[in-house]
C-alpha positions as CSV (number, residue, x, y, z in Angstrom):
1,M,133.2,153.8,110.1
2,R,129.7,153.0,112.3
3,R,127.9,155.6,109.7
4,K,129.7,153.8,106.9
5,K,128.3,150.4,108.1
6,I,124.9,151.7,108.9
7,T,124.6,153.1,105.3
8,Q,125.8,149.8,104.0
9,A,123.4,147.6,105.8
10,V,120.3,150.3,105.0
11,G,121.6,150.0,101.3
12,A,121.7,146.6,100.7
13,V,118.4,145.6,102.8
14,I,116.8,148.4,100.6
15,A,118.2,146.6,97.1
16,L,117.3,143.0,99.0
17,T,113.6,143.9,99.5
18,L,113.1,145.2,95.7
19,L,114.7,142.4,94.3
20,A,112.6,140.1,96.3
21,S,109.0,142.1,95.4
22,L,109.9,141.5,91.6
23,S,111.4,137.7,91.9
24,S,107.9,136.6,91.5
25,T,106.9,138.8,88.9
26,A,107.7,138.5,85.1
27,T,107.6,142.0,83.4
28,S,104.9,142.0,80.5
29,Q,106.2,145.5,78.9
30,A,109.4,144.2,77.4
31,K,109.3,145.7,74.6
32,T,108.3,149.2,76.0
33,P,109.8,152.1,77.5
34,A,109.1,152.2,81.7
35,P,105.2,152.2,82.0
36,T,103.8,155.9,82.4
37,Q,101.3,156.8,84.9
38,E,98.3,156.5,82.2
39,Q,99.4,152.9,81.4
40,I,99.2,152.5,85.6
41,D,95.7,153.8,86.0
42,A,94.7,151.7,82.8
43,A,96.0,148.7,84.5
44,K,94.3,149.3,87.4
45,K,90.6,150.0,85.7
46,A,91.1,146.9,84.4
47,E,92.0,145.5,87.5
48,E,88.9,146.6,89.1
49,A,87.3,145.2,86.1
50,K,88.2,141.6,87.0
51,A,87.8,142.6,90.4
52,A,83.6,143.4,90.1
53,A,83.7,140.7,87.4
54,A,84.7,137.8,90.0
55,K,82.5,139.5,93.0
56,A,79.3,139.1,90.6
57,A,80.3,135.5,89.8
58,A,80.6,135.0,92.9
59,T,77.6,136.5,93.6
60,Q,75.0,134.2,91.1
61,L,77.9,131.1,92.3
62,S,76.6,131.9,95.5
63,K,72.7,131.7,94.4
64,A,73.7,128.9,92.3
65,T,75.2,126.8,95.3
66,Q,71.6,128.3,97.6
67,T,69.7,126.3,95.0
68,L,71.7,123.6,94.5
69,N,71.2,123.0,98.2
70,Q,67.6,123.1,98.5
71,L,67.6,120.6,95.8
72,T,69.5,118.4,97.5
73,A,67.1,118.4,100.3
74,L,63.9,117.9,98.1
75,A,66.0,115.1,96.7
76,D,66.5,113.5,99.5
77,Q,62.6,113.6,100.7
78,A,62.1,112.4,98.1
79,R,64.4,109.0,98.3
80,A,62.5,109.2,101.6
81,S,59.7,108.9,100.3
82,Y,60.6,106.2,97.9
83,N,62.2,104.1,100.4
84,R,59.0,103.8,102.2
85,A,57.1,103.4,99.5
86,L,59.1,101.0,98.7
87,K,58.3,99.1,102.4
88,E,54.5,100.0,102.2
89,L,54.9,98.1,98.4
90,A,56.8,94.9,100.4
91,V,53.8,94.9,103.2
92,A,51.3,95.3,100.1
93,V,52.4,91.8,98.7
94,S,52.7,90.2,101.4
95,N,49.2,91.0,102.5
96,A,48.4,89.8,98.9
97,N,50.1,87.0,99.3
98,A,48.5,86.3,102.8
99,A,45.1,86.8,101.2
100,A,45.8,84.4,98.1
101,V,46.7,81.6,100.8
102,H,43.5,82.5,102.8
103,A,41.9,82.6,99.4
104,A,43.5,78.9,98.9
105,K,42.2,77.4,102.1
106,T,38.2,78.9,101.2
107,Q,38.6,77.4,97.9
108,A,40.0,74.5,99.4
109,A,36.8,74.5,101.9
110,V,34.1,75.3,99.2
111,S,35.2,72.1,97.7
112,A,35.2,70.0,100.7
113,A,31.3,71.8,100.9
114,N,30.7,70.8,97.1
115,I,31.8,67.2,97.9
116,T,29.8,66.7,100.9
117,I,26.5,68.3,98.7
118,G,27.5,66.3,96.2
119,K,27.5,63.1,98.8
120,M,23.7,64.3,99.6
121,A,22.5,64.6,96.6
122,A,23.3,61.2,95.9
123,N,22.0,59.9,99.2
124,A,19.0,61.3,97.9
125,Y,18.5,60.3,94.7
126,K,18.9,56.6,96.3
127,M,16.4,57.7,98.6
128,G,14.0,58.7,95.8
129,G,15.3,61.6,94.2
130,D,14.4,63.9,96.0
131,F,15.1,65.9,99.8
132,T,11.3,66.1,101.2
133,N,9.9,64.6,103.8
134,I,6.8,63.5,102.4
135,N,8.2,61.9,99.8
136,S,10.2,59.7,101.8
137,V,7.3,59.0,104.2
138,L,4.8,57.5,101.0
139,S,7.4,55.8,100.1
140,A,8.6,54.0,103.8
141,N,7.8,50.0,103.6
142,G,6.7,49.8,107.0
143,P,7.3,51.6,110.8
144,Q,10.9,50.8,110.9
145,D,11.9,51.6,107.3
146,L,9.6,54.8,108.2
147,V,11.8,55.4,111.5
148,D,15.1,54.8,109.6
149,R,14.5,57.2,107.1
150,L,13.1,60.2,108.8
151,T,16.6,59.9,110.8
152,T,18.6,59.7,108.0
153,L,16.8,62.7,106.6
154,N,17.3,65.1,109.1
155,N,21.3,63.7,109.5
156,L,21.2,64.9,105.8
157,G,18.9,67.9,106.6
158,A,21.8,68.8,109.4
159,G,24.7,68.7,107.3
160,N,23.4,69.8,104.6
161,A,22.6,73.5,106.4
162,T,26.0,73.3,108.1
163,A,28.1,72.9,104.6
164,L,25.9,75.5,102.5
165,K,26.3,78.1,105.1
166,R,30.2,77.0,105.3
167,F,30.0,77.1,101.2
168,Q,28.7,80.3,101.3
169,A,31.2,82.2,104.3
170,A,34.1,80.7,102.2
171,E,33.1,81.8,98.6
172,T,31.9,85.4,99.9
173,A,35.7,85.5,102.4
174,A,37.8,84.2,99.5
175,K,35.8,87.0,96.9
176,A,36.5,89.6,99.5
177,A,40.1,88.5,100.4
178,K,41.0,88.6,96.7
179,A,39.6,91.6,95.6
180,E,41.2,93.6,98.6
181,A,44.3,92.1,97.8
182,D,44.0,93.0,94.5
183,R,43.2,96.8,95.4
184,T,46.0,96.6,98.2
185,K,48.7,95.5,95.6
186,A,47.3,97.5,92.6
187,A,47.3,100.9,94.7
188,Q,50.6,100.8,96.2
189,V,52.1,100.0,92.6
190,T,50.3,102.7,91.8
191,A,51.4,105.2,94.7
192,T,55.0,103.6,94.6
193,Q,55.9,104.1,90.9
194,K,54.5,107.7,91.4
195,V,57.4,108.7,94.4
196,A,59.8,106.7,92.1
197,D,58.5,109.1,89.8
198,T,59.1,112.6,92.2
199,K,62.8,110.8,93.1
200,K,63.7,110.6,89.3
201,I,62.2,114.8,89.1
202,A,64.2,115.6,92.2
203,D,67.1,113.9,91.4
204,D,67.4,115.3,87.6
205,A,67.0,118.4,89.3
206,K,69.4,118.4,91.4
207,A,72.2,116.8,89.0
208,A,71.1,120.1,86.1
209,Q,72.0,122.3,89.1
210,A,75.1,121.0,90.3
211,K,76.8,121.1,87.3
212,E,75.2,124.5,86.9
213,V,77.3,125.1,90.0
214,D,80.3,123.9,88.4
215,R,80.1,125.8,85.7
216,L,79.6,128.6,87.2
217,R,82.8,127.6,89.6
218,A,84.9,127.0,86.4
219,I,83.7,130.8,85.8
220,Q,85.0,132.6,89.0
221,N,88.1,130.3,89.1
222,Q,88.1,132.1,85.6
223,L,87.3,135.6,86.7
224,M,89.8,135.2,89.9
225,A,93.1,134.1,87.7
226,D,91.9,137.1,85.5
227,F,91.8,139.3,88.3
228,A,94.6,138.0,89.8
229,K,96.9,138.4,86.2
230,A,95.5,141.8,86.1
231,K,96.5,143.4,89.3
232,N,99.8,141.8,89.1
233,F,100.2,143.1,85.9
234,R,99.6,146.4,87.8
235,V,101.4,145.8,90.4
236,T,104.8,144.9,87.5
237,L,103.8,148.3,85.8
238,E,104.2,150.2,89.1
239,Q,107.6,148.3,90.1
240,Q,109.0,148.7,86.9
241,R,108.4,152.9,87.0
242,Q,109.6,153.3,90.4
243,L,112.7,151.2,89.7
244,A,113.1,153.5,86.4
245,L,112.3,156.5,88.4
246,L,114.8,155.8,91.0
247,E,117.5,154.8,88.6
248,E,116.6,157.8,86.4
249,A,116.9,159.7,89.9
250,N,120.1,158.5,91.2
251,A,121.7,158.8,87.6
252,N,120.7,162.6,87.8
253,I,123.1,163.0,91.3
254,A,125.9,161.3,89.7
255,A,126.4,163.9,87.0
256,T,126.2,166.3,89.5
257,T,128.2,164.4,92.1
258,N,131.8,165.3,91.5
259,V,133.4,164.1,94.9
260,K,133.8,160.4,93.4
261,Y,136.7,158.0,93.5
262,K,137.6,156.7,89.5
263,V,137.2,153.2,91.0
264,W,135.3,153.3,94.6
265,P,137.4,150.8,97.6
266,D,136.3,147.3,98.6
267,R,133.3,148.0,101.8
268,G,133.0,143.9,101.6
269,F,128.8,143.7,99.5
270,S,128.4,140.5,98.5
271,G,126.1,138.9,96.2
272,R,125.0,135.7,95.1
273,S,127.1,132.5,95.9
274,T,126.3,130.7,92.6
275,I,125.6,131.7,88.9
276,R,122.7,131.2,86.5
277,S,124.7,131.6,83.5
278,T,126.7,129.7,81.4
279,E,130.1,130.7,78.9
280,S,127.6,130.1,76.3
281,I,124.9,132.4,77.5
282,R,127.4,135.1,78.3
283,A,128.9,135.4,74.8
284,A,124.9,135.4,73.3
285,A,124.0,138.3,75.7
286,V,127.6,139.8,74.6
287,A,127.2,139.1,71.0
288,Y,123.3,140.9,71.1
289,A,124.7,143.9,73.4
290,K,127.2,144.5,70.6
291,T,124.3,144.2,67.8
292,Q,122.2,147.0,69.7
293,V,125.4,149.6,69.8
294,L,126.1,148.6,66.4
295,A,122.7,149.5,65.4
296,R,123.1,153.1,67.5
297,Y,119.7,153.1,68.7
298,P,118.6,155.7,71.2
299,Y,118.8,155.6,74.8
300,V,115.2,156.4,76.7
301,W,115.1,155.6,80.4
302,G,112.9,152.4,80.9
303,A,112.9,151.0,77.4
304,Q,114.7,147.0,77.2
305,G,114.2,146.9,73.5
306,P,113.9,146.3,70.5
307,N,114.4,149.2,69.7
308,S,115.4,151.7,72.2
309,F,117.2,150.7,75.5
310,D,118.6,152.2,78.8
311,C,121.1,151.1,81.0
312,S,119.5,148.1,82.7
313,G,117.4,147.5,79.2
314,L,120.1,146.6,77.6
315,V,121.7,143.8,80.1
316,Y,118.2,142.4,80.4
317,A,117.2,142.7,76.6
318,S,120.9,141.1,76.4
319,Y,120.7,137.9,78.6
320,R,116.7,137.4,77.7
321,S,117.9,137.0,74.2
322,A,120.7,134.4,75.6
323,G,118.0,131.9,76.7
324,L,118.4,132.9,80.3
325,G,114.7,134.9,80.9
326,Y,111.8,134.6,83.5
327,P,111.8,133.5,87.1
328,E,116.0,133.2,86.6
329,W,116.3,136.5,85.3
330,S,113.8,139.5,85.0
331,R,114.1,143.1,84.4
332,L,115.7,145.1,87.7
333,N,117.7,148.2,88.1
334,A,121.1,149.1,88.3
335,A,121.6,148.1,92.1
336,L,118.8,145.1,92.3
337,Y,121.7,143.6,89.2
338,F,124.5,144.1,91.9
339,V,122.5,141.9,94.4
340,A,121.6,139.4,92.5
341,T,124.6,138.4,90.8
342,K,128.2,137.3,92.2
343,R,131.1,139.0,93.0
344,V,134.1,138.7,90.3
345,P,137.4,140.9,90.9
346,F,138.7,142.7,87.6
347,S,141.7,140.4,87.4
348,Q,138.7,137.8,87.3
349,L,136.7,138.9,84.5
350,L,135.0,137.1,81.7
351,P,132.9,138.8,79.0
352,G,128.9,139.2,79.7
353,D,130.2,140.0,83.5
354,L,128.2,143.1,84.5
355,L,129.8,146.1,85.6
356,F,128.6,148.5,87.9
357,Y,128.6,152.2,89.1
358,S,127.6,154.1,91.7
359,Y,127.8,158.3,93.0
360,D,128.5,157.4,96.7
361,G,130.1,154.2,96.7
362,S,127.3,152.2,98.2
363,V,124.7,149.8,96.7
364,Q,121.9,152.1,96.8
365,N,123.2,154.9,95.1
366,I,124.4,152.7,92.1
367,H,122.8,154.4,89.1
368,H,124.3,152.3,85.7
369,I,125.4,149.0,85.0
370,T,127.3,148.1,81.8
371,I,128.4,144.2,79.8
372,Y,132.1,143.9,79.6
373,A,133.3,143.1,76.6
374,G,136.9,141.9,77.6
375,G,140.1,143.4,77.2
376,G,139.1,146.6,79.6
377,K,136.4,147.2,77.6
378,M,131.9,147.6,77.6
379,W,129.0,147.9,75.8
380,E,126.6,150.4,77.6
381,A,123.7,152.1,76.8
382,N,125.1,155.6,78.3
383,S,123.0,158.4,78.7
384,K,120.1,160.0,76.8
385,K,122.9,162.7,75.0
386,V,125.8,160.4,74.4
387,G,123.2,156.6,73.5
388,L,124.5,152.8,73.0
389,I,128.5,153.3,72.8
390,F,131.4,150.8,73.2
391,S,133.7,152.0,76.1
392,D,136.4,151.7,78.6
393,M,135.5,150.2,81.6
394,Y,137.2,153.4,83.6
395,S,135.7,156.3,81.5
396,I,133.1,156.7,84.2
397,K,133.6,157.7,87.6
398,G,132.7,155.8,90.6
399,L,133.3,151.8,89.0
400,M,132.3,149.3,92.2
401,P,135.5,147.5,93.2
402,S,134.0,144.1,91.8
403,G,132.1,142.7,89.0
404,G,129.0,140.8,88.7
405,R,128.8,137.3,87.1
406,V,125.1,136.8,85.6
């Protein structure tokens, strides 16, 4: 009894493990027989090619990203230089404004000097129309008048010299201040524009490289997706082949195993707790299976239509045609369908339920599966020798003690 329990547990673990490995992959060979080794080798080559393309794209993306990082650094430097140039321009403008204020002040001093000189000229004109001391002395009316005139001329001479010096200094300062202000401001405007141009070039180069990186990243993502798809395709082919070979091996063993019950005793194997089909889905699946049997299509290991089937392939194709497709329903083998369906006593069987056959009563050695038609009959893809037939559910030894509802 202990050995039987261990066998049952191992069988359940194997079946559940295989079911989990397949529940996330769609079958890409729905219209072909079990994948051949040549097909799997071709899928491996395609996968390797996709992997190589993805690797090359990753290398190209890495180089482009490195270039983008370098251009980003240059753009940041140009931006920093531009900001410094703006500050320097602000200082130059401030200096130019200060020089303009200074020029205005010196111009005011020049204007004041002009007024002083004008007064001197007017006084000189009043005193005889000339600034010379001799002329003033010759035209004096007596000693006191001479003294007064000499004093006035001395005072005017001193004021004249001072005013002229101030005028000349103010005029020179004004010209120099204006010239320096204009030069500094013009030079800084030119420098700022050059830096701005450099910044724009750097920013444009950075933006263009960023677009290139985005383009390459999109290409790499697509190539990685293609690689993953190719890998999944190859894995699916391998799994389908392994399942078909396992089911074929079990069927061959069953053909040479004589010690089998007509119906195996119930050992308590469980399946799903819920179902995924409806009455209309089950009816459509039965109708499809009936059509394929009546068409007398041949039995081919691993085939699931449209023109040949094995036992699991007929079940899969029937329910797929009824609208129960991946991911709810995928191409398994007979043992995994047992795990993936809800246990139903024979007294409660409905058309569309599944029947299972094992050569030793264990789940892992289930080798055949059929679709219940009602009234104790079933539609099945029997064997290479017999083909697709309509038969009695007890016509094959090793019937598992319960059916399975999808």
